[in-house]
N, C-alpha and C positions, 0 to 999 in steps of 0.2 A: 875449170878445176875438176880433175878426175876424182871419182869416188865421192860424189856428193849426194845429198838427199834434200828434198824440199822441206824447209822448216818454216812453220807458221805459228805465231804466238798471238793470241787474242785474249782480251779481258772484256768485261761488260762495257768498259768505257771506250776502248779503242783497239785497233790492230797495232801491235808493237813491232812485229817482225814478219817478213816474208822474204826469205833468202835461200840460196843454195848453200847448205852447210856441209862441212866435212865431218863434223861431229856435234852432238848436242848432249850436254851433261845435265841430267835431270835429277832433282831431289825427290825421289819416289818415297811414298809412305812406308814401303817395306825395305827401303835402302836406296842409295844413290845408284844411278846407272848411266851409261853412255851409249847413245844410239848412233850408229854409223850405217853407211850404205850396206844393204844386205841383212839388216837386223831382222830377227824373227818377229812376226806380228805380236804386239803386246799392247795391252791397255793397262795403265797404272794410275793410281791416284797420287796426288802431290802432297807433300808436307811443306810447311814454311821453309824456304831456303833460297839459295842462289841457283838460277838456271843459266847455263852458259852455252852460247852457240858460237862455233868457230867456222868462219867462212873466208872467202877471198878478201873480204873487207876488214878482216881481223876478228878478234874475239869480242863479243858483246855479252854482257851479263845483266840479268834481270832479277829483281826481288819478286818472288811469288809467294802467296800465302796459302794456296790450295788450288784444287781443280783436278784436272786429269790430263794425261798425255796418251795419244793414240799413235803408236809407232808401227810403221810398215817397213818393208825392205827399201822403199824409195822416198818415204816422207815421215815427218814428225809433226803432228798437230797438237798444240797445247792450248787448252781452254782453261784459263786461270781465273780463280775467284777475284784476285787482285794481282796486278803485275805492274811494276815500275822499273824503268832502266836504273841500274845501280847509281849512275851519275845523277839521277834526279831524286834518289832516296835521301832523306835528311833525318835529323834527330827527331823532329816533330812526327814524321811518319812512324818511326820505330817506337816512339813514346806512345802514340795512339794504339798501335798494334799490341804493344805490351800491356797497356791498360785494359784493352778488350779481353786479352787472354787471361789476365789475372782476375778480372771480374767474372769471367766464365768459370775459372778454376774455383772461385769462392763458392759458387752455387752448383757446381757440377756433381752428379752422382758418380761419374767416372773420374775419380781423383787422379789416378795414374795417367789417364789420357790428357786431362787438363794440365797436369804438371809437365807432361812431355811437350805440349803445345807451348807453354811458357819457355821451356828450355830450348825448343827449336827456334823461337823468335829471338831469344838472347844470342844463340849461336849464329843465326842469320845476320843479326846486327853486327856482331864481331867480324864476320866474314865480309860484310860490306864496308867495314872500316868506320863504323859509327859507334 
C-alpha cells in the first residue's frame, strides 16, 4: 500500500493495533485531526472519542478515553488511557464511563472541563452506535 505510515495503539491492558495505515483519524483535545504519510511532527493529547485507522485490512475504529498521540512523517503512536475496539464496546462500558465522568463533574472545581468530558463521552457513545 503506497503512502502508508506505521500505526501503533496501546493501552495499559494490551496492544490493540500495529499496522501500516494510509490514514489515522485522531480525536485530539484541541480538535480532531487526520495523520497521513508526511505529516509534520506533532504530539497531541486525546479527548474521549473514536480513533479510526484505515489500512489495507480496512477501517478499524477504537473507543479511546484519553492519552496522547505522537505523530511523525512515517508513524503514529497512540498511548491511550483506555482503548477498546468499537465492536467490543457495549452499553455497560459507556454507562461506566459516563458515571465516572458525572461523578468527577459533581466534585470538580473546573465545571466547564468536567461538563465537556461528560459531553464528549455522550458524543462518543452516539458515534459508536450505543
